[in-house]
C-alpha positions in Angstrom: -14.3 -24.8 -22.8 -14.3 -27.7 -22.9 -15.9 -29.3 -19.7 -17.6 -26.1 -18.2 -21.0 -26.0 -17.3 -23.2 -23.2 -18.7 -25.7 -21.9 -16.4 -27.3 -18.7 -15.9 -26.8 -16.1 -13.2 -30.5 -15.0 -13.0 -31.4 -18.3 -11.6 -30.6 -17.6 -7.9 -32.7 -20.8 -6.5 -30.7 -23.6 -8.0 -27.9 -21.7 -6.6 -29.6 -21.3 -3.8 -29.9 -25.2 -3.8 -25.8 -25.9 -4.7 -24.6 -23.8 -3.0 -23.0 -25.3 1.1 -22.9 -23.4 4.1 -19.5 -22.7 5.4 -19.0 -25.4 8.2 -19.8 -27.9 5.8 -17.3 -26.5 3.9 -14.5 -27.7 6.2 -16.0 -30.7 7.0 -16.6 -32.3 3.9 -13.8 -30.7 1.7 -10.4 -31.0 4.3 -8.1 -30.1 1.2 -9.3 -26.4 1.4 -9.4 -26.0 5.0 -5.8 -26.6 4.9 -5.8 -24.0 2.0 -7.6 -22.1 4.6 -5.0 -22.2 7.5 -1.8 -21.6 5.6 -3.8 -17.8 4.6 -4.9 -16.8 8.0 -1.5 -17.3 10.1 0.6 -16.3 6.5 -2.1 -13.0 6.8 -2.4 -12.7 10.1 1.7 -12.4 10.8 1.5 -10.2 7.3 -0.9 -7.6 9.1 0.7 -8.6 12.5 4.4 -6.3 12.1 2.1 -3.6 10.2 1.8 -1.0 13.3 5.2 -2.2 14.6 6.7 -1.0 11.3 4.2 2.7 11.1 5.0 3.4 14.8 8.7 2.5 13.2 8.5 5.3 10.3 7.3 8.2 13.1 9.7 7.9 15.8 12.4 8.0 13.4 11.1 10.3 11.2 8.1 12.3 13.1 7.2 12.7 9.4 3.4 12.0 8.6 4.5 12.9 4.3 6.7 9.6 6.3 3.4 7.6 7.1 1.9 8.2 3.7 4.6 7.9 1.5 5.5 3.5 3.1 1.7 3.1 2.9 1.5 4.5 -0.8 5.0 2.1 -1.2 4.1 -0.4 0.8 1.3 -0.6 -2.3 3.0 0.6 -4.6 5.0 -2.4 -4.0 2.5 -5.2 -4.3 0.9 -3.3 -8.1 4.5 -3.4 -9.6 5.6 -6.7 -9.9 1.4 -7.8 -10.8 1.7 -8.3 -14.4 4.0 -10.8 -14.4 3.5 -12.7 -10.6 -0.2 -13.1 -13.2 1.4 -15.1 -15.5 4.1 -16.8 -13.3 0.8 -17.7 -11.7 -0.5 -19.0 -15.1 2.7 -21.5 -16.1 3.8 -22.4 -13.4 3.4 -24.2 -10.1 1.0 -21.8 -8.3 1.6 -24.4 -5.2 5.8 -24.1 -5.3 5.2 -20.0 -6.2 3.0 -20.0 -2.5 5.7 -21.4 -0.7 8.6 -19.3 -1.9 7.0 -16.4 -1.4 6.4 -17.2 1.9 9.7 -19.2 3.1 11.2 -15.5 1.4 9.1 -13.0 2.9 10.5 -15.2 6.7 14.0 -13.6 5.9 13.2 -9.9 4.6 10.5 -9.7 8.2 13.9 -11.2 10.5 16.0 -8.8 8.0 13.7 -5.5 9.9 15.6 -5.9 13.1 18.5 -4.1 11.6 16.8 -1.1 11.2 18.6 1.4 14.1 18.3 4.5 13.5 17.4 7.6 10.6 20.6 6.3 9.3 18.8 3.2 7.7 15.8 4.9 6.0 16.3 3.6 3.1 16.5 -0.2 4.2 14.1 0.4 6.0 11.9 1.0 3.0 13.5 -1.1 0.9 12.1 -4.3 3.5 8.9 -3.5 3.5 9.0 -3.0 -0.6 10.3 -6.8 -0.6 7.9 -7.9 1.7 4.7 -6.1 -0.1 6.5 -7.5 -3.1 6.6 -11.3 -2.0 2.5 -11.0 -1.1 2.3 -10.2 -4.6 3.5 -13.2 -6.2 1.9 -15.4 -3.6 -1.3 -13.0 -3.8 -2.5 -14.3 -6.9 -1.3 -17.3 -7.0 -3.3 -18.3 -4.5 -6.3 -16.7 -5.9 -6.2 -19.0 -9.0 -6.1 -21.4 -7.6 -8.4 -21.4 -5.4 -11.3 -22.7 -7.8 -9.6 -25.7 -8.3 -9.7 -26.6 -4.6 -13.5 -26.1 -3.8 -16.3 -27.4 -5.9 -18.3 -24.5 -8.0 -21.6 -25.1 -5.1 -18.4 -24.8 -2.3 -16.6 -21.5 -4.4 -18.8 -18.7 -2.9 -18.8 -19.6 0.4 -15.1 -20.6 0.2 -14.0 -16.8 -1.2 -16.3 -14.9 1.7 -14.8 -17.5 4.2 -11.6 -16.2 2.4 -12.4 -12.3 2.3 -13.6 -12.8 6.9 -10.1 -14.3 7.3 -8.5 -11.6 5.6 -10.0 -8.8 7.5 -10.3 -10.8 10.6 -6.1 -11.1 10.3 -6.3 -7.6 9.3 -8.0 -6.9 12.3 -6.7 -9.2 15.9 -3.2 -8.8 13.7 -2.6 -4.4 13.7 -4.8 -4.8 17.6 -2.3 -7.3 18.5 0.3 -6.2 16.6 -0.7 -2.4 18.2 -0.7 -4.3 21.7 2.6 -6.3 21.4 4.1 -3.4 20.3 3.5 -0.8 22.1 4.6 -3.4 25.6 7.8 -5.4 24.2 8.6 -2.5 21.3 9.2 -4.0 17.3 11.6 -6.4 17.1 9.4 -9.3 18.8 6.6 -7.8 16.2 8.9 -8.7 13.4 10.1 -12.3 15.1 6.5 -13.4 15.3 5.8 -12.1 11.5 8.9 -14.1 10.5 7.6 -17.5 12.7 4.5 -17.6 11.0 5.1 -17.3 6.6 7.9 -20.7 8.4 4.3 -22.5 9.5 2.3 -21.6 6.2 4.6 -22.4 3.8 5.2 -24.9 5.6 1.2 -25.8 5.4 1.1 -25.1 1.8 3.4 -27.6 1.3 1.0 -30.5 1.9 -1.6 -29.6 -0.4 -2.0 -31.4 -3.6 -4.0 -28.0 -5.8 -4.6 -29.0 -9.0 -3.6 -26.2 -11.8 -3.8 -26.3 -16.1 -1.0 -24.4 -17.4 0.5 -23.0 -20.5 2.9 -25.5 -22.9 6.0 -24.0 -22.1 7.5 -21.7 -24.9 11.0 -21.5 -26.2 10.8 -17.4 -25.8 13.1 -16.4 -23.1 11.7 -15.4 -20.2 11.4 -11.8 -20.3 10.0 -11.9 -23.8 7.8 -14.4 -22.8 6.1 -13.4 -19.8 6.4 -9.4 -22.0 3.6 -11.4 -24.3 1.6 -13.2 -21.6 1.0 -9.7 -20.4 -0.8 -8.1 -23.4 -2.7 -11.4 -23.8 -4.0 -11.4 -20.6 -4.6 -7.4 -21.0 -6.4 -7.6 -24.7 -8.8 -10.1 -23.2 -9.6 -8.3 -20.5 -10.7 -5.8 -22.8 -12.5 -7.8 -25.0 -14.1 -9.0 -22.4 -16.7 -6.5 -21.0 -17.9 -7.8 -18.2 -14.3 -8.7 -17.2 -13.7 -5.2 -17.8 -15.6 -3.6 -15.7 -15.1 -6.6 -13.0 -11.7 -6.0 -12.6 -12.0 -2.7 -12.3 -14.1 -2.9 -9.2 -11.9 -3.3 -6.3 -9.3 -0.3 -7.6 -12.8 1.9 -7.5 -13.2 1.8 -4.5 -9.7 2.8 -3.6 -9.5 6.6 -5.4 -10.7 7.5 -2.1 -10.2 4.7 -0.3 -6.3 4.1 0.1 -6.8 8.2 1.6 -9.1 7.3 3.7 -6.9 4.1 4.9 -4.4 6.1 5.3 -6.3 9.1 7.2 -7.8 6.5 10.0 -3.8 5.7 11.3 -4.2 9.2 12.1 -7.7 9.2 13.8 -5.5 6.6 15.8 -3.9 9.0 17.8 -6.6 11.1 18.3 -9.6 8.6 20.8 -8.0 9.3 24.0 -6.2 5.3 24.4 -2.8 7.0 25.2 -0.7 5.0 22.9 -0.3 5.7 18.9 -0.1 1.7 18.2 -2.9 0.7 19.8 -5.1 3.6 18.6 -3.5 2.5 15.1 -5.1 -1.2 16.0 -8.0 -0.2 17.6 -8.6 1.4 13.9 -7.3 -1.7 12.2 -9.6 -3.2 14.0 -12.6 -1.9 12.8 -11.7 -1.7 9.7 -11.5 -5.6 9.7 -14.7 -6.3 11.3 -16.7 -4.5 8.9 -14.4 -6.5 6.0 -15.1 -9.4 7.9 -18.9 -9.0 8.6 -19.8 -7.6 4.5 -18.8 -10.3 2.8 -21.2 -12.9 5.9 -23.9 -10.5 4.8 -23.3 -10.9 1.6 -23.8 -14.3 1.4 -27.4 -14.2 2.7 -28.6 -11.1 1.3 -27.2 -10.3 -2.4 -29.3 -13.6 -3.7 -30.8 -12.4 -7.2 -27.3 -12.4 -8.6 -28.6 -10.5 -11.6 -28.1 -6.9 -9.2 -25.0 -8.4 -8.2 -23.7 -5.6 -11.0 -25.2 -2.8 -9.4 -23.9 -3.6 -6.3 -20.4 -3.3 -6.7 -20.8 0.1 -7.1 -23.7 1.2 -4.7 -21.5 -0.4 -2.3 -19.0 1.9 -2.7 -21.4 4.6 -2.3 -22.2 3.8 0.5 -19.1 2.7 2.1 -18.4 6.7 1.7 -21.9 7.6 3.1 -20.6 6.3 6.7 -16.5 7.7 6.0 -18.6 11.1 5.7 -21.1 10.8 8.1 -17.8 9.7 10.4 -16.0 12.9 9.9 -18.9 14.7 11.0 -19.1 13.5 14.3 -17.5 13.0 17.7 -14.8 10.9 17.4 -15.3 8.7 20.2 -15.7 4.7 20.5 -18.8 4.5 19.6 -18.3 6.6 16.1 -15.9 3.6 15.4 -18.7 1.5 15.0 -18.9 4.2 11.4 -15.8 2.8 10.1 -17.0 -1.2 11.3 -20.3 -0.7 8.4 -17.8 1.5 5.7 -16.1 -1.9 5.7 -18.9 -3.6 5.9 -20.5 -2.6 2.2 -15.9 -2.1 1.0 -16.3 -6.2 1.7 -19.5 -7.1 0.0 -17.5 -5.2 -3.0 -14.3 -6.8 -2.5 -16.3 -11.2 -2.8 -19.5 -10.4 -5.2 -16.3 -9.2 -7.2 -14.0 -11.8 -7.3 -16.7 -14.8 -7.4 -17.9 -13.4 -11.1 -14.3 -13.2 -12.1 -13.8 -16.8 -10.7 -16.8 -17.7 -12.6 -15.8 -16.1 -15.7 -12.9 -16.9 -16.1 -11.7 -20.2 -17.4 -8.4 -21.5 -15.7 -5.5 -20.5 -17.6 -6.6 -17.0 -17.5 -7.2 -17.0 -14.4 -3.6 -15.3 -12.7 -3.4 -12.9 -15.4 -6.5 -11.3 -15.1 -6.8 -11.5 -11.2 -3.0 -10.1 -11.3 -4.6 -7.1 -13.3 -7.5 -6.5 -10.1 -4.6 -6.5 -8.1 -2.3 -4.0 -9.9 -5.2 -1.7 -10.4 -6.1 -1.9 -6.9 -3.1 -1.3 -5.6 -2.0 1.4 -7.7 -4.7 3.7 -7.4 -4.5 2.5 -3.1 -1.0 3.6 -2.8 -1.3 7.1 -5.6 -5.2 8.0 -3.5 -2.8 7.1 0.0 0.5 9.5 -0.9 -1.8 12.5 -2.2 -3.6 11.9 1.6 -0.2 12.7 2.9 0.8 15.5 0.8 -2.4 17.3 2.1 -2.1 17.1 6.1 1.0 17.5 5.9 1.4 21.5 4.0 -2.0 21.3 5.4 -4.1 21.8 2.8 -6.9 20.2 4.5 -7.7 19.2 8.6 -7.8 15.6 9.2 -11.2 15.6 9.4 -11.9 18.0 6.4 -10.2 15.6 4.4 -12.3 12.7 5.6 -15.4 14.5 3.9 -12.9 15.3 0.6 -12.3 11.5 0.3 -15.5 10.3 1.5 -17.3 12.3 -0.7 -15.0 11.5 -3.5 -16.2 7.8 -2.4 -19.8 8.5 -2.5 -19.9 10.2 -6.9 -17.7 7.2 -8.0 -18.8 4.7 -6.2 -22.6 6.0 -8.5 -21.1 7.0 -12.0 -19.5 3.1 -11.1 -22.8 1.7 -11.0 -24.2 2.8 -14.1 -21.0 2.0 -16.4 -22.5 -1.2 -14.9 -25.2 -1.3 -17.2 -24.4 -2.3 -20.2 -21.4 -4.3 -21.8 -22.1 -7.3 -19.1 -22.9 -10.9 -19.6 -25.0 -12.4 -17.4 -25.0 -16.2 -19.1 -21.8 -17.3 -17.7 -20.4 -20.2 -17.2 -19.0 -22.2 -14.4 -15.3 -23.1 -13.7 
């Protein structure tokens, strides 16, 4: 590709000299600082209403399966649009896509105020689906835009910051949302959520985002969209390293999706006296781990030749900590095991993201990341819903289910690491 710089990933010393620090990135790249701030605010709002929605579904139905179904629906809503949102991120203005997604999300969040009892259950599911579908519209555009906002020696640092930010907003958003929901009610959470989306859209509107777009076609949007999706998957399949990396996150969710649902239920058993607060604490532990993991990765995993094995082994490490959690007494001390587990999963996330961004040209990047997120969301949704069926029908108790799902993570992680042994190019082009 014209303008690409050939770079051997095995040359770790050169990468160490090139890669900037966290504070240096914020100081020297104000465009990224604003991009990061919009990401922080939008994600904070997304997770702020999560606990409110979970509490609302339990209040309306009193069913664990309904809760599992809602979690699965959220991930399904994130998955279904991905083939088209990736194509849109490659073909249309990514900045405009992110603004539209946030503004529409603000209106949907406000609409949740109209939920009033079991008769509105379908409306609740529909609005939750729509909110996550809009999130699915924004994320591929954001992921594809990042390498065009930062320099190549800022890419690893930017990804580490973004993953840490996502985790921080997951944790503090859910924790704060749990507290506000418990004290002030779900309506307040929905209003705050709406405001955050509008602020994020305003910040994005001030950022200039370079983009190399494909030429417009005379075909209909649907026909061209399907063609672009097909071409995107053809590109992925023909690139052995990209194909493997596209599965790096989704493999974690085979067990992890069910485990995330199960720790929501653990939140009612850790002795805090309130379901909403308990959920917030469990999600805070998850978020701290996801935030710590990428920061540790930046300093510990400097030999990039080992990254392809690490993305699989980290899945197994994540499962091991969950397995231990299933064996011990559930206290505030044992919650640290959730932190360690998600530190491993956060490392898996950021390493796979960086390797994809380095290997995929700009004009393909939106579709590749959309496919990546599609697989992750579909596996996550299926795993969470299956866990809900297991618990609702008493096939396993809560502790037994955690052990089974964590064991599946351990096994699949080792199998994935073995798959990464061949068909993976260590020589890459940094775009």
